[in-house]
C-alpha positions, 0 to 999 in steps of 0.5 A, a space after each residue: 499499499 503506497 502513500 496515497 492509498 494510506 492517506 485515503 484510508 485516512 480520508 475515508 475514516 474522516 468522511 465516515 466520522 464527520 458527526 463524531 469527535 475527531 482526533 489526529 491520532 486516530 486519523 493518522 492511525 488509518 494511514 499507518 503514519 505518526 500523527 505528526 508526519 501524517 499532518 505534514 504530508 496532508 498539509 503539503 499535498 493539499 495546501 491546508 491542514 487536517 483540521 482545515 479539511 474537517 472544518 470545511 467538510 463539516 460546514 459543507 455537509 451542514 450547508 446541504 442539511 440547511 438547503 434541503 431539510 427543516 433541522 433547526 440551526 442548533 440541531 445541525 450545529 451540535 450534529 457537526 461537533 459545534 458546542 453552540 449555534 453562535 460558534 457554528 454561525 461564526 464559522 459558517 459566515 467565515 467560510 460562506 460570507 453569509 449567516 446560515 439563516 440566510 443561506 437557508 433562504 437561498 434556492 440553491 446551495 453551494 458546497 464549500 469543500 467536496 471530499 478529497 480523493 488522494 489518488 488523484 494526486 499521484 503524479 506520472 512521469 518525471 517530477 517537476 523538480 530536481 531528484 535529490 542525492 541518496 546518500 549515507 551520513 555519519 552521525 553528527 553532533 549539534 549544539 544549538 538554541 532551541 525554538 517551539 513551533 506548529 504545523 498548523 496553517 504552515 506557521 512554522 514556515 514563517 517562524 523558521 525564518 525568524 528563529 534563524 535571524 533571532 539566532 544571528 541578531 543574538 549572536 548565540 553562534 559565539 557561545 558555541 565551543 568545539 566547532 566542527 564546521 564554522 559558518 555552516 548553520 544547522 536547522 533541525 526539526 525534532 521533538 515532534 508532538 502529536 498535536 503538530 507541535 515540534 522544536 526547531 533547533 539552530 546551531 552548528 556541528 561540534 566535535 564534543 558536547 558541552 556539559 553545562 549549556 546556557 539556558 535555551 541551548 540544547 545538544 543533539 545527535 543526528 543519527 547516522 543512516 540514509 538520507 535524501 539530500 536536496 541542494 537548494 540555491 534559492 530565495 527564502 520563498 523558494 525554500 519554503 516551496 522546496 519543503 512543500 514539494 519534499 512532502 507533497 510531491 517527491 516523498 509520496 511518489 518515491 520508492 522510499 518511506 521517511 525513516 525515524 530521526 529529525 529532518 535537518 538543513 545546512 545553510 552556507 552562511 558565508 556565501 548566503 544573502 538572506 532572503 534573495 540568494 540562500 545556499 542550503 541543503 535539506 536532508 530527510 531521513 529515508 528507507 526503502 519500502 
């Protein structure tokens, strides 16, 4: 069973339980992904989060009931997991631009979001961007400053740019000892949580770990193993699009599965000009199906 079939199982589960309480953990279990990486794949492929998809599908089905039944608005709201008519009305207006009561008076109804068929996303032929180098890396010791962010609504894309700027402006790099590769900044995604929260460490490779680190600093060892290496010479926006491509296009269409361990990236600080000309390599731990 490939990525798309596995995700389709999760979509089918959502569709069967739109009127029930849904958790990311239970949905992800239908696709045999961790909750975190299921969210990342889903968002990269569709352009919106799992929560957004559920919300839009519930509102779409609620719109059908408003137009085709005499059920009162509160009943419909509760049926689709809204705690009150007011909460349902706010959500409906946000996505439809009209209140449920006014919408009901219209002769025709419009679906806000139809069910996704992930199998339609599967690509044939050559992929539109570069193929990565498949390499084996030794373990690497990294010391850096730890930040927190979320997957929801791609918040982490903007956050990560800010993390690098904060790391440089505060000159945290000057607090690192035993550097193995000066001027090569590492960014590491780790400590994944089921709710989409994760840590992002900005730092550098070191020969040995310091035992007594200042507040906010963290030691992490990137495990040895097989990685897909993407070389990116682009703008900051282009790097974001590459990250989307990796999870939304390349990985689902490759012969590889994401392995355990963190994603990470290495920026050539001396030869990069933020945000117009970035020199970076992105690494994804992989294993063959």
